[in-house]
C-alpha positions as CSV (number, residue, x, y, z in Angstrom):
1,M,16.1,107.8,46.5
2,S,16.3,105.6,43.8
3,V,19.8,104.4,44.6
4,L,18.4,103.6,48.3
5,L,15.5,101.9,46.9
6,T,17.0,99.7,44.5
7,P,18.3,96.9,46.6
8,I,14.8,96.9,48.2
9,Q,13.1,96.3,44.8
10,Y,15.6,93.6,44.0
11,L,14.7,91.8,47.3
12,A,11.2,92.2,46.9
13,S,11.3,90.5,43.4
14,V,13.2,87.3,44.7
15,P,10.4,85.5,45.8
16,A,8.6,86.1,42.4
17,A,12.0,84.8,39.9
18,V,12.2,81.6,42.5
19,G,8.3,80.9,41.8
20,R,8.9,81.6,38.3
21,Y,11.9,79.2,38.0
22,F,10.1,76.2,40.1
23,T,6.8,76.8,37.9
24,A,9.1,76.5,34.8
25,S,11.0,73.6,35.9
26,L,7.6,71.7,36.9
27,T,6.2,72.5,33.3
28,A,9.2,71.6,31.6
29,E,10.3,68.1,33.5
30,P,7.0,66.4,31.7
31,D,8.0,67.7,28.3
32,V,11.6,66.4,28.8
33,Q,10.2,62.8,30.1
34,I,8.0,62.8,27.1
35,A,10.6,63.7,24.3
36,Y,13.1,61.2,26.2
37,D,10.2,58.5,25.8
38,N,9.7,59.5,22.1
39,L,13.8,59.1,21.7
40,R,13.7,55.5,22.9
41,N,10.8,54.3,21.3
42,E,12.3,55.7,17.9
43,Y,15.5,54.1,18.7
44,F,14.0,50.9,19.7
45,K,11.8,51.2,16.3
46,L,15.1,51.7,14.3
47,K,16.8,48.9,15.7
48,S,14.1,46.6,14.7
49,E,14.1,47.8,11.4
50,T,17.6,47.3,11.0
51,L,17.7,43.3,12.2
52,L,14.7,43.5,9.7
53,L,16.8,44.6,7.0
54,R,19.9,42.3,7.8
55,T,17.5,39.7,7.7
56,L,16.2,40.2,4.6
57,E,19.4,41.4,3.3
58,E,20.7,37.8,4.1
59,E,17.3,36.2,2.5
60,N,17.8,38.4,-0.8
61,Q,21.5,36.6,-0.5
62,G,20.0,33.6,-0.4
63,L,17.8,34.2,-3.2
64,R,20.5,35.8,-5.7
65,E,22.4,32.5,-4.9
66,L,19.6,30.5,-6.3
67,L,19.2,32.5,-9.3
68,D,22.7,32.3,-10.2
69,A,22.4,28.8,-10.1
70,S,19.3,28.9,-12.1
71,Q,21.1,30.5,-14.5
72,R,23.5,27.6,-14.9
73,V,21.2,24.6,-15.2
74,Q,19.8,23.4,-18.4
75,E,16.3,22.3,-17.3
76,K,13.4,24.5,-17.1
77,I,13.7,25.6,-13.1
78,T,10.6,26.6,-10.5
79,L,11.5,28.5,-7.2
80,A,9.8,27.0,-4.1
81,E,10.0,27.9,-0.6
82,L,9.9,25.6,2.5
83,V,7.2,25.9,4.6
84,A,7.4,22.6,6.8
85,V,10.4,20.6,8.1
86,S,10.4,17.2,9.2
87,L,13.6,16.0,10.5
88,D,13.4,12.8,12.8
89,R,16.0,10.0,12.6
90,Y,13.6,7.5,10.2
91,N,12.4,10.2,8.5
92,H,14.0,13.4,6.4
93,R,11.2,15.5,4.5
94,I,10.5,19.1,3.8
95,S,7.0,20.6,2.6
96,I,7.2,23.1,-0.1
97,D,4.8,26.0,-1.3
98,R,4.3,24.6,-5.2
99,G,2.0,21.9,-5.9
100,L,-0.8,20.5,-9.0
101,R,-1.1,24.3,-9.8
102,D,2.4,24.6,-10.5
103,R,2.8,21.7,-12.4
104,V,5.0,19.8,-9.9
105,Y,5.0,15.8,-10.4
106,V,6.3,12.9,-8.5
107,G,9.9,12.5,-8.8
108,Q,10.6,15.9,-10.1
109,A,14.6,16.5,-8.8
110,V,15.0,19.4,-6.1
111,I,18.0,21.6,-5.5
112,D,19.7,24.2,-3.8
113,D,22.1,26.6,-5.1
114,L,25.0,24.2,-3.9
115,G,23.8,20.5,-4.8
116,V,20.9,18.1,-4.9
117,V,18.1,18.0,-1.8
118,G,15.9,15.5,-3.0
119,Q,12.9,14.8,-5.0
120,V,9.4,15.1,-4.9
121,T,7.4,12.0,-3.4
122,E,3.7,13.3,-2.9
123,V,1.8,16.5,-4.7
124,M,-1.3,18.1,-3.0
125,P,-3.3,21.0,-5.1
126,L,-0.8,23.7,-3.3
127,S,1.6,22.1,-2.0
128,S,4.5,18.9,-2.3
129,M,6.4,17.2,-0.2
130,V,9.9,16.2,-0.8
131,V,12.4,13.6,0.6
132,L,15.9,14.8,1.1
133,I,18.8,12.8,-0.2
134,T,19.8,11.8,3.5
135,D,16.4,10.2,4.5
136,P,17.3,6.3,5.1
137,G,14.8,5.0,2.7
138,H,16.7,7.2,-0.1
139,A,18.9,6.1,-2.8
140,M,20.4,7.6,-6.1
141,P,22.7,6.9,-8.7
142,V,25.9,9.0,-8.4
143,Q,29.3,8.8,-10.2
144,V,32.8,9.9,-9.0
145,A,33.7,13.4,-11.2
146,R,37.5,12.6,-11.2
147,N,37.0,9.0,-12.8
148,G,33.4,8.4,-13.7
149,L,32.8,5.4,-11.2
150,R,29.4,4.8,-10.9
151,T,27.9,4.1,-7.8
152,I,24.8,4.5,-5.9
153,V,24.5,6.9,-2.2
154,Y,22.0,6.1,0.4
155,G,20.6,8.0,3.2
156,T,21.7,7.6,6.7
157,G,18.8,9.4,8.5
158,E,21.9,11.8,9.5
159,L,22.2,15.1,7.5
160,S,25.7,15.4,7.6
161,R,26.2,11.9,6.1
162,L,25.5,9.8,3.3
163,R,26.9,5.8,2.7
164,V,28.5,4.5,-0.2
165,P,28.1,0.5,-0.2
166,F,29.2,-2.1,-3.0
167,L,32.7,-0.5,-3.3
168,N,35.1,-3.4,-3.9
169,Q,38.7,-3.1,-2.7
170,N,40.0,-2.2,-5.9
171,S,37.4,0.7,-6.4
172,D,39.4,4.0,-7.4
173,V,37.5,6.2,-4.8
174,K,39.1,8.6,-2.5
175,V,38.8,11.3,0.3
176,G,37.7,14.6,-1.6
177,D,36.3,12.9,-4.5
178,L,33.3,14.8,-5.7
179,L,30.2,12.5,-6.2
180,L,27.5,13.7,-9.5
181,S,24.1,12.7,-10.2
182,S,24.7,10.2,-13.0
183,G,21.2,10.8,-14.7
184,L,20.7,7.1,-14.4
185,G,17.0,6.2,-14.0
186,G,15.7,9.2,-15.2
187,R,14.7,11.2,-11.9
188,F,18.1,13.3,-11.3
189,P,19.6,15.3,-14.3
190,N,23.4,14.1,-15.0
191,G,26.0,16.5,-13.5
192,Y,24.6,17.6,-10.7
193,P,26.7,18.0,-7.2
194,V,25.5,15.3,-4.7
195,A,28.1,14.9,-1.8
196,E,32.0,14.5,-1.4
197,I,33.5,11.3,0.0
198,D,34.8,12.0,3.5
199,D,35.7,8.8,4.6
200,V,37.5,5.4,3.0
201,Q,38.2,2.5,5.0
202,I,39.5,-0.6,4.0
203,I,38.4,-3.5,6.6
204,Q,40.7,-6.6,6.5
205,D,38.4,-10.0,5.4
206,E,35.6,-7.7,4.0
207,K,34.6,-7.8,0.4
208,F,33.7,-4.2,0.4
209,I,35.3,-1.0,1.4
210,R,33.4,1.5,3.7
211,V,32.8,4.6,2.5
212,S,31.0,7.7,3.6
213,A,30.3,11.0,2.1
214,R,28.9,14.2,3.2
215,P,25.9,16.0,1.1
216,I,27.0,19.3,-0.5
217,A,23.8,21.0,-0.4
218,K,22.4,22.8,2.4
219,L,20.0,20.4,4.0
220,D,19.6,22.0,7.1
221,R,19.4,26.0,6.4
222,S,18.0,26.4,2.8
223,K,14.7,28.1,3.2
224,H,14.3,28.0,-0.7
225,V,14.9,25.6,-3.3
226,L,14.3,25.0,-6.8
227,L,12.5,22.3,-9.0
228,L,13.6,21.0,-11.9
229,S,11.7,20.0,-15.2
230,R,13.7,18.7,-18.0
231,E,10.7,17.5,-19.4
232,N,9.2,21.0,-20.1
233,V,12.5,22.0,-22.0
234,K,12.5,18.9,-24.1
235,T,9.0,20.1,-25.1
236,T,10.2,23.7,-25.6
237,L,13.3,22.6,-27.7
238,S,10.7,20.4,-30.1
239,K,8.3,23.3,-30.9
240,T,11.3,26.0,-31.4
241,T,12.5,23.2,-33.9
242,E,8.9,22.5,-35.4
243,T,8.8,26.3,-36.1
244,N,12.6,26.7,-37.6
């Protein structure tokens, strides 16, 4: 009897087993969907954090380069961040987050980790305006690093080009010459990289040669700059000497 009844019992249990299977499937499907959504959200969250970390890493690298530059200079330095940029054909200026409260002053030299950026032209309580060396109204005295020849570079309104006029036919300049700040005029300290000569043209029947140069500083890429202050260093040195 037991052997004969076993197939009947098995057949009788099939509907219940099938019902439990479908019930379990219907119950598990929302859980699987929820788990999938959670994993997807976690993935995109980690992806966004990775992108942020990459951006922060690049920014930290830039700050480290600025720190290395600040350790090489003799002047007192103040780190500043760009808050606005104005780069049209006739106006090359940036706004920085340092002002009167940080003892910023008009004429203060501004550099980045590579070279001269410009100088402060206007100071507000919490911010300042800086004119770039490529501004068409800007000029600064420089000298050729190779031979000490003094000249002046003018802005052209183009971020990648400076003008070096008033050099006669006998001037000893050539492509690749590095132009440094000469210190004349008292605005820019001596010896900071300004530009590299990238074109020299001798035109017949013209008194002066045509010379152009490429700025060294990252004028269109820098997020941070350094403000140089030689006056404070002199004051500090004087106090140290008096103390000694």
